[in-house]
N, C-alpha and C positions, 0 to 999 in steps of 0.2 A: 425512656428509650425513644429516639427520634424516628419519625416515620420514613426517614431515608435509610434506616438500618436494614440489613439483609433479611432479618426476620419478618419485616413487613412486606417483603417482595415474594415470599414463599406462596406458591399457587396451591389452591385447594384441590381436593380430589375431583377428577373429571376435567381438569383444565386441558384444552387442546394445545399440545406442545407445538403444533405448526404455526401458532401465533407468534412464538418466540423469535424465529428467524426474521420476521418483519421488523421487530424492534431492533434487532441486531443491524439489519440493513439500513434502517433510518439513521443510525449512528454512523455506520461505516461509509454510507454514500456521501455524508457530509465531510468527515475527516479525510476521506480519500481525495478531496480536492487538493490536498497537499501535493499530489502528483501533477496536478494541472496548473501549478502556480506560474509556469513559464509563459503562460498566455499574457501575463501582466508586464513582463520585463520591457518590451518594446514601448508600450504606452508610457511606462514609468520613466523611460529614458528620454522623452520629449515633451514633458509637461510644460516646461518653461518656453521652449521654442514654439509650441503650438499656441500658448497663451499670448504670445507676442505676434501671432499671425504669420510666423515663418513656415508652418506646416511641417517642420522637421526639428531635430534636436539642435539646441544651442550649446555648443561645446564649451566647456570651462577652459580658462586660460591654462596654458601648459605649465606655468609655474605655480598653480594653485595646489596647495598641500592637501594630503589625504584627509585630514580632520576638517579642513575648511570645506571640502566637498560634502561632508556629512551634514553640514549645517547651512550650505549655501541656498539662497533663493534667487540667485541671479543667472544661474546656468544649469544645464541638465546633468544628471548622473549618467555614468556609463552603464551599459547593459550588464557587464560583469559585476559591477557593484550592487546592482539590483538583485542579481541571482544569488547573492550571499544569503538572502532570505531563505531560499530553498535549502541550502546547506545547514543553516541553523535549525530550521524546522526538523529535518531528519536526524541531526545530531541529538537534539533534545528528545525525539521520539525514543531512540534507543536508551538514552540515559534515564528517561522517565519510566519506561517499562521495567528497567532493572531495579530502580529505586522503589517504585510504588506497586510492583506486581504482587508482593506479599501482603501489602495493605488491602489490595483489592479483595483478596480472599476472605478477609474479615469484614471489610466495610460493605461489600456487596455491589452489584452492578448498578443499582439506582443512584447511590451516592457517587460512585466513580463516574457514571455517565453524566451526572449533573455537573460535577466539577470539570469534566471534559468540555461540556457545552459552554460553561462560563469562560474557560480559558480560550478555546478555539474560536468562539464567536467574537469575543473581545478582540482577538487578533485582527479580525476583518475590520472591525470598527476603528481600531488604532491604525490599521493600514489606510483607511479612508482619511483619517486626520493627517497621517504622514503625507499622503498625496496632496491634500488640500493645502497644507502648510509648507510642503516641499521640504521635509525634514527626514533625511534617510536614516539618521541615527534612531529615530522613533520606529521605523520599519524594522530595523535590526533588533531593537530591544523587544518590540512586540512579538517578533518571531520566536524568542525564548518562551514567552507565554503561550503562543500558538503551538509550539512544539510540545509543550507539556500537555496541552489539550489533545493534541494529535496522538501522543503516546497513551494517555488515559483512554481515549476513545477507541484506540486499536485494540487494547486488551480487554475492554469492558465486557463484550459479549462472548468472547471465545470460550472461556471455561464454563460459562453458563450453558452454551449450546452443547458442549461435550457432555455435561450432566443430563441434559434433556434427551440426547441422542446417543446413549452408550452403544446402541446397536448399529449406528451409522456415524461414527465419530468423524471420519474423513469427510463425508458429505456435509455434515453440520459445519465443521471448520471451513470447508471449501466455500460454502454459501456466504459466510460472514466475510472471509478474506477476499472473495470475488467482489463483494460489495465495496470493499475498500479500493480495489482496482477500478471499479466502475465509477468511483467518485469523480475522477478526472474526465471520464468519458461523458458524463452528464454536465459537470461543472464548467469545464473548459469552453464548450460551445455556448453554454448559457452566458458565461462571462463575456465572450466575444460579442454576442448579440446585445448585451446590456451596454457594452462600451460603444457599440455602433448606435444604440438608441440614445444614449446620453451625450455622446460626442458632438461637438460643434466645431466651427472653424477656429475658435479660440479656446477650446477645452477638449481634452482627450476623454472626458467622461469617466474618469477612473475612481474618484472618491465616491461618486454616486453608486457606481458598480459595487465597490467594496461594501458600502452600507446596505445595499439591497441583498447581496449575498449573505451578509451577516444576519440580517433579519430572517431570511429564508432558512438558513441553517439553525438559527435559534429555535424556530418553530419545530423543524423536523427533529432536531436532537432532543428537545424537551419531550416531544411525543414518544420518541424512542426510549428514553431513559425512565419515563414514568409508566410505560406499558411493559417493560421487560420484567419477566418473572423467573424465579429459580425454583427448581423442583424440591420436594422434601428430601431429606437425607436418605440415601439408599434407593432412590427412585429407579424403577425398572419398567420399560414399556410392557403393556399387556401381552403375555405369550412369549416374551423373549427370555431365552435361557442363555446366560453367558457361556462362551466357549473359549477354552484355552487357546485354540488356534486363531480365532478371529479377534478376541479381546482379552488381553492379559492384565488389564488394569482394574478389573472388578474386585479383586480379592486382597489388594494391598495398596498402601499409599506411602510416599516418601516425602518427608519435610524438605522445604526449599534449601535450608542450610546444609542438610545432608546431601541433597541431590547435586549441589555444585561441587562436592568433593568426590563425586564418582567419575571414573574415566568415560562413562557413557555421555555424561553432560558435555565434556570437552570434545568428544567425537562428534556429537550433534552440532556443537558450536562451529567447529571447523568445517563440517559438512555443509552447514548453511552458509558460512562465510564464502566458501569457494563457489557454491551454486550461485550466490547473489553476485559475487565479483565477476563471474563469467557472464551472467545474464545482463548486468548493468553495462558490461563491455559491449555486448552486441547491440543493446538498446542505444547506447551513446553513439555508436558509430554507424548504425544501420542507415539512418537518413542521409548523413553526409556521404557515406559510401555509395548509396544508390545514386545520388546526384553526380558525384565526381567520376564514378566508374561507368555508369550507363549513359550519363550525359545526353548527348544528342539522340541516342536510341529511344529515349523516353518521349521525344517530341517529333518522331518520324524524320530524324536527321541522322541516319546511321553512320557511325564511324567518327562523328564530330566530337572532339574532346571538350571537356567542360570549359577550359580556359579560352576556347575559340568561340563560345557562345556569346551573343550579345546580352546586355543587361535584361532586355525584355524576354529573351529566351531562357535566361537563368531564372527569371521570375516564374516562367511556366514550369520549369523543372522543380523549383521550390514548391509550387502548389501541388504538383504530383507527389513530392516527398512528404507533404503534410498529410495527404491521403494515406500514404504508406505508414506514417506514424499512427494514424487512427486505426489502421488495420492491426498493427502490432499491439496497440492498447486492447483491442477486442480479443486477440489471442491470449494476451496476458490474463485477461479476466476468465476466458473459457478454460485456460489451463489450470487455474486455481480450483475451479469447480470439478472439471472432468478428472484431473489426475487425483484430486483428493478423494473423490467418490470411488475411483478405481482402486485406491489404496485399501479401501474396506474389503475388496474382493481378493486382491492378490498380495496384500501386505505392504507395509510402509517401506521396508528395505528394498523390495522388488522394484517399487516405483522410483526410489532414489538411484538404484542401479541403472534404470532407464535414463533418468536425468543425466547421470555422470557418463556412462559408456555411450549412450546414444548421442548425447550432447557433444561429447568429445569428437565423435565422428562427423557430426553435422557441422560443427564449428570449423574443423579442419577442411571440410569440403567447400566452404564459402569462398575462399580465394580462387579456387578452380572455377567455380560457377561464375564468379564475377569476371574473371579474365576471359571466359568463353562467352560472356554476355548473354547467358541463359537466364533471362529475367524471370520466367515463370518458376523455374526450379529454385532460383535465388529467393523468391518471395516465399515459396512453400517451406524451404529449409529455415529461413529466418523466423517465420511465424512459429514453426515447431520449437525452435530454440527458445523463443520468448515464452511459449507455453510451459516449457520446463522451468523457466525462471519463475513464473507465477505459481506453478505447482509446488515449488520448493517452499514458498511462504505458507501455503495451505496445508501441506502434509505435516510440517513440523509439529504443530500443536498436537495433532492426533498421535504422532510417533512418541512425543513426550508423555502423553496420557498412557500409552501402552507401557512405557518404560517405568514411569513413576506414580501412576495412579491419578485419579481425577481430583483429589482433595486439594492439591496445591499446584495443579498444572498451570494455572494462570500466572502465578508467581515465577515458576520455573521458565515458562515460555517467555516471560518478560526479561529474564536474565539472558536467555539464549538470543533474544533479539538485539543485544548489543553487537552481535555479528553483523547485523544489517547496517548499523551506523559505521562500523569499521570498514566494511566492504564499500559502502556508499562514499566514504571519504578517500579510500586508497585506490579503488579500481579506476574511476575517471582520471585521477592524477597520473596513474601509470599509463593509461591509454594516451593521454596528451603528451607525455614525455617521449614515449616510443614513437609517436607519429611525427613529432617535431624533429626527433633525431633522424628519422627516415627522410624527411624533406630536406633537412640540412645536409644530408649525405647525397643529395641529388636524386633520390628516388621519386619517380613520377607520382602525382597525387593518386592516380588510379591503382597503384601498387602499394601505397603507403600503409595500408590497413592489414596487409597479409601477415606480417610478423605478429601483430597484436592479436589477430584471430588464432594463430597457432599457439600463442601463449594462453589464451583463454581456453583452448582445447586441452593444453597441458594442465591447467588448473583442475579441470574436471577429471583427468586421469588420477591426479593426486587425491581428489575427493573419493575415488573408489576405495582407497586405503582406509579412510576413516569410516566409510559405510561398512566395510568388511569387519572392522574392529568392534562394532557395536554388538554387545551381548546383553542378556538379561541382567538386571541390577542385582547385585548380591543381596540376599535376604537380610543381611545384617543391618542394612540401611532402612528396612521397612519399619513403619510405625507398629508398635505393639497393639494387639487388640484392645487393651486397656486405654492406650493413648487415643486411639480412633474413637472408642466408645465415649470417652470424656469429651472430645471435640464435638461429636454428634449430639451428645446430651445437652451441651451448652446451647446449641442452636435450637434444639427442640424445645427447651425451657422458654427461650425467647418467642418461639413460634406460638406456644400456648398462651403466653402473655399477650401477644398481638391478637390472637383469636378471641381471648377473653375480653379484650377492649373493643371487640367488634370491628377491627380494622381489616383483618384478613379473614375470609370465610373458610370453614372446614371443607365445604364442598363448593365447587365452582364450575359450573357448566358453561361452555363457550358456544355461542350461536354460529351457524354457518355464515350468516350475514356479516358478522364481525370479521370472520376469517377472510371473506371475499374483499371487504372494504380495506382491510389492512394490507392485503397483498396488492390491491390496486394502487394504494398510496405509494408503495415502493416500485411496483411494476411499471407504472406509467412513465416515471422519470427514466427508468432503465431502458424502456422501449424507445423513448425519444432519443436517448443517448446513442443507442444502437443504430437508429435511423440516421442520425447525424453522421455517425462513423461510416455508414454505407454510402452516404452522399459524397463524403470526402474520398473514400476509396474508389468510387466509380470514376473519379477524375483521372485515375491512373490508367484506365482502359478506354477513356473517351477518345 
């Protein structure tokens, strides 16, 4: 039996469960940088031009073919070709969680976390080689590997936290998924500072930045995956008594293969798909909408439309929009923790009703707020919408745990996350098509987003139908007591073998000092990321 096996990660009696979220955050703060990859597109698009002292991109000849651009070392890539890395990463995330979710339940979080570390950190080193040799094909291929690491890292701690916190399932999953959202909040400004540090008149400083980030993430993720622990089968916190009202997953479990055949699974899939499609919609358009609608009002030039601003003034507006993007990122993170924690109190369905009904009303109000140039209300409504988007990610694993039990929730969650990939591919495409059609029809830029926002609101109205259709899973899908006992006994036998070998202790007390140190390790980067976000946001009101 390998020491990476699940049995070797079982904690002894007396282990402090509040250590486990720190391990989850160490992993999620790293893989969450997938959200912040856009910080690299502009530097990637001018590697050659800067190296030749031009200070800007060196465009490829108009007749250069697509495949030639993937291998060229004589001219720069277009930003849109660089951004394909992002699409591949998140396509592979959904694919990986669907394929390997069931494997995680048997392999355990340590092995899964280690493989995530190898894949995700290798991606950054390959990206460094890609930037150094100027080979875009390598960046695309490495994105497949990075996306696998991203998917494995995303699902690694979720089911573990659910088992440690059966009394606070929403809060536990909210903590982990908030860490994923915080990855970009920490990683993006760090990457910008590293690019500034390594950059020279003849180098954008990109390959060095990728390598430094790869090293940092390797250390952090290894620390996370080798400190994460799982509870003994049937673990319950001291003094906690399961309640049918607050937690319905304590008395049964449903296998993954059976779960995907239930109507509840597909209701959850479409519910998440619609929530994400609408959320990505507002995230994709919020920054350009702010710039093109409020335009001169953002820089004390009331009534001046975007097209009449000078390049310097547009630069000021873009800087303010960057602060707005940071503010949205913060609310994305807060929404994940706050709404998931609230779901422990009022129920998962009630929270999703808030996301759908409340979100539909808020999305539909945005065109009116924009046309009235009410900046403060526009900011408040947009931030609330983004918090609903983040909350949707955090509440879904807790909801699945309520519906299908804790035993296979990681695998079931992985299958449901394919909705993320589908929404991530389709929603931005829909937004761009509608916006281009509006502009081609002669609609002013300031009004070109209204139809899209109304469509996003309509998606959330449809989401209400799927939320309402979710009921308790038919008992015929539940594992029999004999099946569950056999699965439990198999793990317990391996635990005894690990304890007999002296690898895992039967009793394991945790010191308060270790708890403080572990929380400082994840808390300091998060606090720095929040500080950087506030600095950017402050520029909006300067």
